[in-house]
C-alpha positions in Angstrom: 33.0 79.0 89.6 29.3 78.3 89.0 28.8 79.9 85.5 31.0 81.0 82.6 30.0 83.3 79.8 32.0 83.7 76.6 31.5 86.7 74.2 33.4 87.5 71.0 34.4 91.0 70.1 35.7 92.2 66.7 38.9 93.9 68.1 41.8 92.1 69.7 41.8 90.6 72.3 38.7 89.0 70.9 37.2 87.3 74.0 35.3 88.9 76.8 34.9 86.1 79.4 32.6 86.5 82.4 32.9 84.4 85.5 30.3 84.0 88.2 31.6 82.8 91.6 29.6 82.5 94.8 30.1 84.9 97.6 30.8 83.1 100.9 28.5 84.8 103.4 25.6 83.9 105.6 23.0 85.4 103.3 23.0 82.8 100.5 20.4 84.6 98.5 22.7 87.5 97.7 24.1 88.0 94.2 27.3 86.2 93.2 30.6 87.9 92.3 30.5 88.6 88.6 33.7 89.6 86.9 34.6 90.1 83.2 38.0 89.9 81.6 39.3 90.7 78.1 41.6 88.0 76.9 42.9 86.0 73.9 41.4 82.7 75.2 39.4 81.2 78.0 42.5 79.8 79.6 44.1 83.2 79.8 41.0 84.7 81.3 40.9 82.0 83.9 44.5 82.6 84.8 43.9 86.4 85.1 40.9 85.8 87.4 42.9 83.5 89.7 45.8 85.9 89.8 43.7 89.0 90.4 41.8 87.6 93.4 44.4 85.3 94.7 41.6 82.7 94.8 41.9 79.1 93.6 39.1 78.8 91.1 38.0 75.5 89.6 35.3 74.1 87.3 34.3 71.5 89.8 31.0 73.3 90.7 30.3 74.6 87.2 26.6 74.7 86.5 26.2 76.5 83.2 28.3 77.6 80.2 26.7 80.4 78.2 27.9 81.5 74.8 27.0 84.9 73.4 25.4 84.6 70.0 28.4 86.0 68.1 30.9 83.9 70.0 28.8 80.8 69.2 28.8 81.8 65.5 32.5 82.2 65.5 33.1 78.7 66.7 33.7 77.3 70.2 36.3 74.5 69.7 39.1 76.6 71.3 36.9 77.3 74.3 35.9 73.7 74.6 39.5 72.6 74.5 40.4 75.0 77.3 37.5 73.7 79.4 38.4 70.0 79.0 42.0 70.6 80.0 40.7 70.9 83.6 40.4 67.4 85.2 37.9 68.7 87.7 35.5 69.9 84.9 31.9 69.0 85.7 30.7 67.5 82.3 27.1 67.5 83.5 27.1 71.3 83.3 24.6 72.7 80.9 25.5 74.5 77.7 23.3 77.4 76.5 23.3 80.2 74.0 21.9 83.7 74.7 20.6 86.3 72.2 23.0 89.2 72.6 25.9 88.8 75.0 26.6 86.3 77.7 27.9 89.1 79.8 24.5 90.8 79.8 22.8 87.6 80.7 25.2 86.8 83.6 24.8 90.2 85.1 21.1 89.9 85.4 19.4 90.1 88.8 16.9 87.2 88.9 13.7 87.3 90.9 14.2 88.0 94.6 17.9 88.5 94.1 18.8 84.9 93.7 22.3 83.9 92.5 22.2 84.0 88.7 24.1 80.8 88.2 21.8 78.8 90.5 18.8 80.5 89.0 19.7 79.4 85.5 20.5 75.8 86.7 17.1 75.6 88.3 15.4 77.0 85.2 17.1 74.5 82.9 16.4 71.7 85.4 12.7 72.6 85.2 12.9 72.7 81.4 14.3 69.2 81.5 11.7 67.9 83.8 8.8 69.6 81.9 10.4 68.7 78.5 9.6 72.1 77.0 13.2 72.7 76.1 15.5 69.9 77.2 18.9 71.4 78.0 22.2 69.9 76.7 25.2 69.0 78.9 28.8 69.6 78.1 29.3 65.9 77.7 26.5 65.5 75.1 27.5 68.8 73.3 31.1 67.8 72.9 30.2 64.3 71.7 27.8 65.6 69.0 30.2 68.4 68.0 32.8 65.9 67.0 30.6 63.2 65.4 30.1 63.4 61.6 26.4 63.1 60.6 25.2 64.5 64.0 25.0 68.0 65.5 24.1 69.6 68.8 21.2 71.7 69.8 21.1 73.8 72.9 18.7 76.0 74.8 18.3 79.5 73.6 18.0 82.2 76.4 17.5 85.9 76.6 17.3 88.4 79.4 14.0 90.2 79.8 12.8 93.3 81.6 15.2 95.9 83.0 16.2 97.4 86.3 18.9 99.7 87.6 22.4 99.2 86.0 24.6 96.9 88.0 27.9 96.8 86.1 30.1 93.7 86.7 33.5 94.1 88.3 36.0 94.3 85.4 39.7 93.8 85.5 42.5 93.4 83.0 46.1 92.2 83.0 49.0 92.2 80.6 47.8 90.6 77.4 44.2 90.6 78.6 43.3 94.2 78.9 40.4 95.8 80.5 37.0 96.5 79.0 38.3 98.2 75.8 36.3 98.6 72.7 33.3 100.4 74.1 31.3 97.5 75.3 29.7 99.8 77.8 27.8 99.0 81.0 24.3 98.8 79.4 21.2 98.1 81.4 21.0 95.1 83.7 18.1 92.8 82.9 16.1 91.5 85.8 15.1 88.0 84.6 15.9 85.3 82.1 13.6 83.2 79.8 13.9 80.4 77.4 12.9 81.5 73.9 13.8 78.6 71.6 16.6 76.4 70.3 20.1 77.1 69.0 21.1 74.8 66.2 24.8 73.9 65.7 26.9 72.6 62.8 30.1 71.2 64.3 31.4 73.8 66.7 29.5 76.8 65.2 26.0 78.1 65.8 24.2 78.2 62.4 20.6 79.1 63.3 18.0 79.6 65.9 14.3 78.6 66.1 11.4 79.8 68.1 10.2 77.9 71.2 7.2 76.6 69.2 9.4 75.3 66.4 11.6 73.7 69.0 8.7 71.8 70.5 7.5 70.6 67.0 11.1 69.6 66.3 11.2 67.6 69.5 8.2 65.6 68.3 10.3 64.4 65.4 13.3 63.9 67.7 11.4 61.7 70.2 12.1 64.0 73.2 8.6 65.5 73.6 7.1 63.4 76.3 5.0 65.6 78.8 5.1 68.6 76.5 2.4 71.2 76.7 2.0 72.3 73.1 -0.1 75.3 72.1 -1.7 74.8 68.7 -3.2 77.5 66.5 -6.2 76.2 64.6 -8.4 77.7 62.0 -11.6 79.2 63.4 -14.2 76.5 63.9 -17.4 77.0 65.9 -17.6 73.2 66.6 -14.2 72.6 68.2 -12.8 76.1 69.0 -15.8 78.4 69.3 -14.1 81.1 71.5 -10.5 81.0 70.6 -8.4 79.5 67.8 -5.8 78.2 70.3 -5.9 74.9 72.1 -3.3 73.4 74.4 -2.5 69.7 74.3 -0.4 67.6 76.6 1.8 65.0 74.8 1.3 61.7 76.7 3.3 59.7 74.1 5.2 60.4 70.9 7.1 57.7 69.1 8.8 58.8 65.9 10.0 56.3 63.3 12.2 57.2 60.4 12.8 55.7 56.9 15.5 56.9 54.6 15.7 56.9 50.8 18.0 58.4 48.2 15.9 59.7 45.3 17.7 61.2 42.2 20.8 61.9 44.4 18.7 63.7 47.1 18.0 62.2 50.6 14.4 61.8 51.4 13.2 61.1 54.9 9.8 59.7 55.8 8.7 60.3 59.4 5.8 58.6 61.1 4.9 59.9 64.6 2.5 57.8 66.7 1.3 60.2 69.4 -1.2 60.2 72.3 -2.4 63.5 73.6 -4.7 64.9 76.3 -6.8 68.0 75.8 -6.0 70.7 78.4 -8.4 73.5 77.5 -11.0 72.0 75.2 -14.1 74.2 75.1 -15.8 72.8 72.0 -19.5 72.6 71.5 -19.6 69.0 70.1 -19.4 65.8 72.1 -16.1 64.1 71.5 -17.3 60.8 72.9 -19.1 60.3 69.6 -16.8 58.7 67.1 -17.6 60.9 64.2 -16.7 64.0 66.2 -13.6 62.7 67.8 -12.3 61.4 64.5 -12.8 64.7 62.8 -11.1 66.6 65.7 -8.1 64.2 65.7 -7.8 64.7 61.9 -7.6 68.5 62.5 -5.1 68.2 65.3 -3.0 65.7 63.2 -2.9 68.0 60.3 -1.8 70.9 62.5 1.0 68.8 64.1 2.1 67.7 60.7 2.4 71.2 59.4 4.3 72.3 62.5 6.8 69.4 62.4 7.4 69.9 58.6 8.1 73.6 59.2 10.5 72.9 62.0 12.4 70.2 60.1 12.7 72.3 57.0 13.9 75.3 59.1 16.6 73.4 60.9 17.8 71.4 57.9 18.1 74.7 55.9 20.8 75.7 58.5 22.8 72.6 57.5 22.3 71.4 61.1 21.5 67.8 62.0 20.5 67.5 65.7 18.4 64.4 65.0 21.3 62.6 63.4 19.8 62.0 60.0 23.3 61.7 58.6 23.9 58.6 60.7 20.9 57.0 59.0 22.4 57.7 55.6 25.9 56.6 56.7 24.6 53.2 57.8 22.1 52.5 55.0 23.8 54.2 52.0 27.6 54.0 52.7 28.5 54.7 49.0 26.4 57.9 49.1 27.6 59.1 52.4 30.2 61.9 52.3 30.8 63.6 55.7 32.5 66.6 54.1 29.5 67.3 52.0 26.7 66.4 54.4 26.0 69.9 55.5 25.2 71.0 52.0 23.4 67.8 51.1 21.2 68.1 54.1 19.9 71.5 52.9 18.5 69.8 49.8 16.7 67.0 51.8 13.0 66.4 51.5 10.6 65.2 54.1 7.2 63.4 54.2 5.4 63.4 57.5 2.6 61.3 58.8 1.0 61.8 62.3 -1.1 59.2 63.9 -2.9 60.8 66.8 -5.1 59.5 69.6 -6.9 61.5 72.3 -6.7 60.2 75.9 -9.6 60.3 78.3 -12.1 61.9 76.0 -15.1 61.1 78.2 -13.8 62.7 81.4 -15.5 65.8 82.6 -13.9 68.1 85.2 -16.3 69.2 88.0 -15.4 72.2 90.0 -16.3 72.5 93.6 -16.8 76.1 94.7 -16.9 77.0 98.4 -20.2 78.2 99.7 -20.5 81.4 101.5 -20.5 81.0 105.3 -23.8 81.7 107.0 -23.7 84.6 109.4 
């Protein structure tokens, strides 16, 4: 078993569980076996799959667990309990949420017909290395799910494009049933992309952000090293004469938090010390001059401040705490701390943000060497 998808349906049995297992053949680029089962639990679906194929399935090679959006909003503690009953469970497996259903995502045909489980693993590995959307493992997810004053965040995926329908093989058994309830075959998507962050509160998904918001949130979280961030600036003929968008590379970002309780409301002060490189600067002013560079750094700092503030307010409005702000309150204000009320208290929190920004290698100019045409 290399991937597991869990969807929730309104009629009983409520779960539609999709398993992806490799096909043992010489052509290792072929699609994996994808099967879906209706069941009352993940454990029951696992037993049905093993009985139906007479194969010994295990979670020892598990790469990705994907929750459909509705399944994640219903709560996943029962699914997590079923997973952790298996002693061979690979806790380094990634956890992700997909817009729509996990079944649709796991029946995609990735580029060049790769195995969908391995394709997603590679994609999330790249996201981890590039730090544009660091994935969460089962180990981290379960730990944050059970710790008061701390919540999980996971990568948000979606299938894109479309191709010919390729319905998964579906089976049922007593108590599990087939594909009842009109789930339908749908259209198989041909690729998968990362579109943002899924924010959790305990074992439930409570909100999603865009990829841009996720990147700004990571600046506050301290997980943004090596990010490439696209910033939308106000039109300015000096610094952005041709486009209002500029891309910066985050060389360093060190957040520091301070916590206060003001009139019964938590207030968090964040200072972010960041060093960036300019990827596509096409301004008309010379940034080696102090007055120009200081003005441009002020503009970039203000833009980052606005983006971070928006991301923090969005995530806290969900009652989700992926940064672990509740832990700051628990340690510094134990008499104020109430784990049962923290979700609602967090929604009232206020933030003040300060961004200290420096630009690396301002004076470097890139020279392009174009090949000359060969003489006849």
